[in-house]
C-alpha positions as CSV (number, residue, x, y, z in Angstrom):
1,X,0.0,0.0,0.0
2,X,1.4,3.5,-1.0
3,X,0.5,6.3,1.3
4,X,0.2,9.7,-0.4
5,X,-0.6,12.7,1.6
6,X,-1.9,16.2,0.6
7,X,-0.2,19.2,2.1
8,X,-0.6,23.0,2.2
9,X,2.1,23.9,-0.2
10,X,4.2,27.1,-0.2
11,X,4.1,28.3,-3.8
12,X,4.9,31.2,-6.1
13,X,2.2,33.6,-7.1
14,X,1.1,32.9,-10.6
15,X,3.0,35.8,-12.0
16,X,6.2,34.7,-10.4
17,X,6.3,31.0,-11.2
18,X,8.1,31.1,-14.5
19,X,10.9,33.3,-13.2
20,X,11.1,31.6,-9.8
21,X,11.2,28.0,-10.9
22,X,14.8,26.7,-11.2
23,X,16.6,23.5,-12.2
24,X,17.4,21.0,-9.4
25,X,20.3,21.8,-7.2
26,X,22.4,18.9,-8.4
27,X,22.4,19.5,-12.1
28,X,24.2,22.9,-11.9
29,X,27.7,23.9,-10.7
30,X,27.9,26.8,-8.3
31,X,29.3,28.8,-11.2
32,X,26.4,27.9,-13.6
33,X,23.8,28.7,-10.9
34,X,25.5,32.0,-10.2
35,X,25.3,32.9,-13.9
36,X,21.8,31.8,-14.3
37,X,20.5,33.7,-11.3
38,X,22.6,36.8,-11.6
39,X,19.8,39.0,-13.1
40,X,16.9,37.2,-11.4
41,X,16.4,38.1,-7.8
42,X,13.5,35.7,-7.4
43,X,15.2,32.6,-8.9
44,X,14.8,29.7,-6.5
45,X,18.5,29.0,-6.9
46,X,19.0,31.7,-4.2
47,X,17.3,29.3,-1.8
48,X,18.7,25.9,-3.0
49,X,22.2,27.0,-4.1
50,X,22.6,30.0,-1.7
51,X,26.4,30.0,-2.1
52,X,25.7,32.0,-5.3
53,X,25.0,35.0,-2.9
54,X,28.2,34.7,-1.1
55,X,31.9,34.9,-1.9
56,X,32.8,32.4,-4.6
57,X,35.7,31.1,-2.6
58,X,33.4,30.1,0.3
59,X,32.9,26.4,0.8
60,X,29.4,25.5,-0.4
61,X,28.9,23.4,2.7
62,X,29.8,26.2,5.1
63,X,27.1,26.8,7.8
64,X,26.8,30.4,6.5
65,X,25.6,29.0,3.1
66,X,22.7,27.2,4.7
67,X,21.9,30.2,6.8
68,X,21.8,32.4,3.7
69,X,19.4,29.9,2.1
70,X,17.0,30.3,5.0
71,X,17.4,34.1,4.9
72,X,16.5,34.1,1.2
73,X,13.5,31.9,1.7
74,X,12.1,34.0,4.5
75,X,12.6,37.1,2.4
76,X,10.6,35.6,-0.4
77,X,7.8,34.8,2.1
78,X,7.8,38.2,3.6
79,X,7.8,39.9,0.2
80,X,4.8,37.8,-0.9
81,X,6.6,36.1,-3.7
82,X,5.9,32.8,-2.0
83,X,2.4,32.2,-0.4
84,X,1.2,29.1,1.4
85,X,-2.0,27.4,0.4
86,X,-4.8,27.7,3.0
87,X,-5.4,24.0,3.3
88,X,-4.0,20.7,2.1
89,X,-4.0,19.8,-1.6
90,X,-2.5,17.5,-4.2
91,X,-1.0,19.0,-7.2
92,X,-0.6,17.7,-10.7
93,X,2.5,18.4,-12.7
94,X,2.7,17.9,-16.5
95,X,6.0,18.3,-18.5
96,X,6.2,18.3,-22.2
97,X,9.7,17.9,-23.8
98,X,9.5,17.7,-27.6
99,X,7.1,14.7,-28.2
100,X,7.5,13.3,-24.7
101,X,4.9,14.0,-22.1
102,X,4.8,12.9,-18.4
103,X,2.1,13.7,-15.9
104,X,2.8,13.2,-12.1
105,X,1.1,13.6,-8.8
106,X,2.8,16.1,-6.4
107,X,2.3,14.7,-2.9
108,X,4.0,13.8,0.3
109,X,5.2,10.2,0.6
110,X,5.7,8.4,3.9
111,X,9.1,8.3,5.3
112,X,8.1,5.2,7.3
113,X,7.3,3.4,4.0
114,X,10.7,4.5,2.8
115,X,12.3,2.9,5.9
116,X,10.2,-0.3,5.4
117,X,11.2,-0.6,1.7
118,X,7.7,0.0,0.4
119,X,9.4,2.8,-1.4
120,X,12.2,1.0,-3.1
121,X,15.7,2.3,-4.0
122,X,18.2,1.2,-6.5
123,X,21.2,3.5,-5.7
124,X,23.7,3.8,-2.9
125,X,24.1,7.3,-1.3
126,X,27.2,9.2,-0.2
127,X,27.1,10.5,3.4
128,X,28.6,13.8,2.5
129,X,25.8,14.5,-0.1
130,X,23.2,13.3,2.5
131,X,24.7,15.7,5.0
132,X,24.4,18.6,2.6
133,X,20.6,18.0,2.1
134,X,20.1,17.4,5.8
135,X,21.8,20.7,6.6
136,X,19.8,22.6,4.0
137,X,16.4,21.1,5.0
138,X,17.2,21.7,8.8
139,X,18.0,25.4,8.1
140,X,15.0,26.0,5.9
141,X,12.7,23.8,7.9
142,X,11.3,22.8,4.5
143,X,11.7,20.4,1.7
144,X,12.4,22.3,-1.5
145,X,13.4,19.6,-4.0
146,X,10.9,17.0,-4.8
147,X,12.0,13.2,-5.0
148,X,11.1,11.7,-8.4
149,X,9.1,8.6,-7.7
150,X,7.5,6.1,-10.1
151,X,4.9,3.3,-9.9
152,X,3.5,0.7,-12.2
153,X,0.9,2.4,-14.3
154,X,-2.7,2.2,-13.0
155,X,-5.7,2.9,-15.3
156,X,-7.8,4.2,-12.4
157,X,-5.2,6.8,-11.4
158,X,-4.7,7.8,-15.0
159,X,-8.5,8.4,-15.4
160,X,-8.6,10.7,-12.3
161,X,-5.5,12.7,-13.4
162,X,-6.7,13.0,-17.0
163,X,-10.0,14.5,-15.7
164,X,-8.1,17.1,-13.6
165,X,-5.9,18.2,-16.4
166,X,-8.9,19.2,-18.5
167,X,-9.5,22.0,-16.0
168,X,-7.6,25.4,-16.1
169,X,-4.0,25.1,-14.7
170,X,-2.5,27.3,-12.0
171,X,0.9,27.6,-13.9
172,X,1.7,27.1,-17.6
173,X,5.1,28.2,-19.0
174,X,8.1,27.0,-21.0
175,X,11.6,27.2,-19.6
176,X,15.0,28.0,-21.0
177,X,15.2,24.5,-22.7
178,X,11.8,24.8,-24.2
179,X,10.3,22.3,-21.8
180,X,6.7,23.2,-21.0
181,X,5.6,22.9,-17.3
182,X,1.9,22.9,-16.4
183,X,0.7,22.7,-12.9
184,X,-2.7,22.2,-11.3
185,X,-3.9,22.6,-7.7
186,X,-6.3,19.9,-6.4
187,X,-7.8,21.0,-3.0
188,X,-11.1,19.2,-3.5
189,X,-11.5,16.7,-0.6
190,X,-13.5,14.2,-2.8
191,X,-10.8,14.2,-5.4
192,X,-8.1,13.9,-2.7
193,X,-9.8,10.9,-1.3
194,X,-10.2,9.3,-4.7
195,X,-6.5,9.6,-5.4
196,X,-5.6,8.3,-2.0
197,X,-7.8,5.2,-2.4
198,X,-6.3,4.3,-5.7
199,X,-2.7,4.6,-4.4
200,X,-3.7,2.3,-1.5
201,X,-3.8,-0.4,-4.3
202,X,-0.3,0.4,-5.5
203,X,2.1,-2.1,-4.0
204,X,5.4,-0.3,-4.2
205,X,6.8,3.1,-5.2
206,X,10.2,3.4,-6.6
207,X,12.8,6.2,-6.3
208,X,13.8,7.1,-9.9
209,X,15.9,10.2,-9.0
210,X,16.5,11.8,-5.6
211,X,18.1,9.1,-3.5
212,X,20.0,11.7,-1.4
213,X,16.9,13.9,-0.8
214,X,14.8,10.9,0.3
215,X,17.6,9.6,2.6
216,X,18.0,13.1,4.1
217,X,14.2,13.1,4.7
218,X,14.5,9.9,6.7
219,X,17.3,11.3,8.8
220,X,15.5,14.5,9.5
221,X,12.4,12.4,10.5
222,X,14.5,10.3,12.9
223,X,16.1,13.2,14.5
224,X,12.9,15.1,15.1
225,X,11.1,12.0,16.3
226,X,13.7,11.5,19.0
227,X,13.4,15.2,20.0
228,X,9.6,15.1,20.1
229,X,8.3,13.4,23.3
230,X,4.7,13.8,21.9
231,X,5.5,12.2,18.6
232,X,2.3,10.9,16.9
233,X,3.5,10.0,13.4
234,X,1.2,12.7,11.8
235,X,3.8,15.4,12.0
236,X,5.0,16.9,8.7
237,X,8.5,15.6,9.3
238,X,7.2,12.1,8.8
239,X,6.5,12.9,5.1
240,X,8.7,14.0,2.1
241,X,8.0,16.0,-1.0
242,X,7.6,13.9,-4.2
243,X,6.3,13.9,-7.6
244,X,5.0,10.4,-8.7
245,X,4.8,9.4,-12.3
246,X,3.5,6.1,-13.8
247,X,6.4,4.0,-15.1
248,X,5.1,4.0,-18.7
249,X,5.5,7.7,-19.0
250,X,9.1,7.9,-17.8
251,X,11.9,8.8,-20.1
252,X,15.5,7.6,-19.3
253,X,18.3,8.9,-21.4
254,X,21.9,7.4,-21.7
255,X,24.4,8.2,-19.1
256,X,27.9,8.2,-20.7
257,X,31.5,8.1,-19.5
258,X,34.8,9.8,-20.4
259,X,38.2,8.6,-19.2
260,X,41.3,10.7,-18.7
261,X,44.0,8.0,-19.8
262,X,44.5,4.5,-21.0
263,X,46.4,3.4,-17.9
264,X,49.8,3.7,-19.5
265,X,48.9,1.7,-22.7
266,X,49.4,2.5,-26.3
267,X,46.2,2.5,-28.4
268,X,47.1,-0.8,-30.1
269,X,47.5,-2.6,-26.8
270,X,44.3,-1.1,-25.4
271,X,42.4,-2.3,-28.4
272,X,43.9,-5.8,-28.1
273,X,42.7,-6.1,-24.5
274,X,39.3,-4.9,-25.4
275,X,39.1,-7.6,-28.1
276,X,39.3,-10.3,-25.4
277,X,35.8,-9.4,-24.2
278,X,34.2,-7.5,-27.0
279,X,33.8,-7.7,-30.8
280,X,34.6,-4.2,-32.1
281,X,33.9,-2.4,-35.3
282,X,35.7,0.8,-36.3
283,X,33.4,3.3,-38.1
284,X,34.9,5.3,-41.1
285,X,34.2,8.7,-42.6
286,X,33.8,10.4,-39.3
287,X,30.5,8.6,-38.6
288,X,29.3,8.6,-35.1
289,X,27.9,5.6,-33.2
290,X,24.9,6.0,-30.9
291,X,23.9,2.7,-29.4
292,X,20.4,1.8,-30.6
293,X,19.9,-1.3,-28.5
294,X,21.0,-3.1,-25.3
295,X,24.4,-4.7,-25.3
296,X,25.8,-2.4,-28.0
297,X,28.3,0.2,-26.8
298,X,30.0,3.2,-28.5
299,X,33.5,4.2,-28.0
300,X,35.3,7.4,-29.2
301,X,39.1,7.2,-29.4
302,X,41.7,9.1,-31.4
303,X,38.9,10.8,-33.4
304,X,37.1,7.7,-34.4
305,X,34.0,5.9,-33.3
306,X,33.9,2.1,-32.5
307,X,30.9,-0.2,-31.9
308,X,31.6,-2.6,-29.1
309,X,29.5,-5.8,-28.8
310,X,30.2,-7.9,-25.6
311,X,31.0,-11.5,-26.3
312,X,28.7,-14.4,-25.3
313,X,29.1,-15.5,-21.7
314,X,31.1,-12.3,-20.9
315,X,28.3,-11.4,-18.4
316,X,25.5,-13.1,-16.6
317,X,22.3,-12.5,-18.5
318,X,20.2,-13.8,-15.6
319,X,21.5,-11.3,-13.1
320,X,19.5,-8.0,-13.4
321,X,22.6,-5.9,-12.4
322,X,25.2,-7.8,-14.3
323,X,23.3,-7.6,-17.6
324,X,23.1,-3.8,-17.5
325,X,25.2,-2.2,-20.2
326,X,26.9,0.0,-17.5
327,X,27.8,-3.1,-15.6
328,X,29.1,-4.8,-18.7
329,X,31.4,-1.7,-19.4
330,X,32.5,-1.5,-15.8
331,X,33.2,-5.2,-15.2
332,X,34.7,-6.1,-18.6
333,X,36.6,-2.9,-19.5
334,X,36.8,0.0,-17.1
335,X,37.9,-2.1,-14.1
336,X,40.1,-4.9,-15.5
337,X,41.7,-2.9,-18.4
338,X,41.8,0.7,-17.2
339,X,42.0,0.0,-13.4
340,X,38.9,2.1,-12.5
341,X,37.6,0.0,-9.7
342,X,35.4,2.5,-7.9
343,X,33.8,4.9,-10.3
344,X,32.2,6.8,-7.5
345,X,35.6,8.0,-6.2
346,X,38.1,7.7,-9.2
347,X,39.0,11.1,-10.5
348,X,40.0,9.5,-13.9
349,X,36.3,9.0,-14.9
350,X,33.5,11.5,-15.4
351,X,29.9,11.1,-16.4
352,X,28.1,12.9,-19.1
353,X,24.2,13.0,-19.4
354,X,22.8,11.9,-22.7
355,X,20.9,15.1,-23.0
356,X,24.2,16.6,-24.1
357,X,24.6,14.4,-27.1
358,X,27.5,12.5,-28.7
359,X,29.1,15.8,-29.7
360,X,29.8,16.5,-26.0
361,X,31.8,13.3,-25.8
362,X,33.7,14.2,-28.9
363,X,34.4,17.7,-27.6
364,X,35.8,16.4,-24.3
365,X,38.1,13.9,-25.9
366,X,39.2,16.2,-28.7
367,X,40.2,18.9,-26.1
368,X,42.9,16.5,-25.0
369,X,41.7,16.5,-21.4
370,X,40.1,13.2,-21.8
371,X,41.3,10.3,-23.9
372,X,38.4,8.0,-24.5
373,X,34.6,8.2,-24.2
374,X,31.9,5.5,-24.0
375,X,28.4,5.9,-25.1
376,X,25.7,3.6,-23.7
377,X,22.1,2.6,-24.5
378,X,19.7,3.9,-21.8
379,X,18.8,1.7,-18.9
380,X,15.2,0.6,-19.1
381,X,12.4,1.2,-16.5
382,X,11.9,-2.6,-16.5
383,X,15.5,-3.0,-15.5
384,X,15.3,-0.4,-12.7
385,X,12.2,-2.0,-11.2
386,X,13.6,-5.5,-11.5
387,X,16.7,-4.5,-9.6
388,X,14.8,-2.6,-7.0
389,X,12.5,-5.5,-6.4
390,X,15.4,-7.8,-6.0
391,X,16.9,-5.5,-3.4
392,X,20.0,-4.9,-5.5
393,X,21.9,-1.8,-6.3
394,X,22.7,-0.3,-9.8
395,X,26.2,0.9,-10.5
396,X,26.6,4.7,-10.1
397,X,25.3,7.0,-12.8
398,X,23.1,4.3,-14.5
399,X,20.2,6.5,-15.2
400,X,19.6,10.1,-16.5
401,X,15.9,11.1,-16.3
402,X,14.6,13.9,-18.6
403,X,12.9,16.2,-18.3
404,X,14.2,17.3,-14.9
405,X,11.7,18.4,-12.2
406,X,11.7,22.1,-11.5
407,X,12.4,23.2,-8.0
408,X,10.3,26.0,-6.3
409,X,6.9,25.3,-7.9
410,X,5.8,23.9,-4.5
411,X,7.5,23.7,-1.1
412,X,6.8,21.4,1.8
413,X,7.0,23.2,5.1
414,X,7.9,21.0,8.1
415,X,6.2,23.0,10.8
């Protein structure tokens, strides 16, 4: 059973929504955020990346950064830029990116269900990144970045949501990437109960994106519960901000890799070692290779593209993690040939979201700062759900979801 709870959201006034809504905190560097928000005093980046309002040399994890975020949030509330709804509501959030459309329910999910693995995960988290989110949430006393959840599509839920989106939306705007964001407020108690009843029939929710935000919500809940001698389980800290999409509307793009060196090998030796686990084909005439199916990888080296096909029995097809293309690359090439055993920590590897295209991989290698790039076929939603259901963990940077959820369209206050 999936618990979804309405809440009295803190939201921008209609006239402020397009200017206030920002990309998530973790897709922009501090420098990129500073540039994006420099002429926009109402950008939500002032709240979720508040280091942009302090000296560039300051550590973004300094206590003063979180204090600045809280100051900026309170200023937006005082100035009437953000206003809290009078009562609890659900919200519907539709995104249109090119020909791809996804429609999700904005709701609070249960931290207890996250603890009990009714909300399933597929990634490990890093303590330092958890600490960062815990510190920000604690200083703001609010959750500002929604966790991206999914569930196995349900016709009854679709019917309710499709009825709601025929009404007039609260917000409707396109962003700097020409992604259209449309947002409805659902305060009607009858509709709220209908939605809750249908989600009670959903067996599991799955974290698609936002593992550090959900882990931080759990830590906040556990801390506040211990400090509250009158804890009932109904306090706002028992719930966390989410947008929940049906799995058949999700779009996962490829998540590619670039590597700084060949671990001391010459090109010929490197290719010979690859040939022990992969059949490879060199493309000619400057042709690119974008993998168009599972178990086909692209490699860009010395100005040329190669197609790599893993040999039979070079991976375990029955294991939901081992059969991922990111695992095949890691276990058959990055680790044994290039010595990159822990891609989470190794500075010789970097990750490039597929939204940037193959030209970004070429650009990085051609710059001379990186030597080889690998292009992958996107991980499927079926693989993600199978791994989560098996209680297993994906390799790092296995999924890149698009479009990204805007931050600032609705905030969950913890008091």
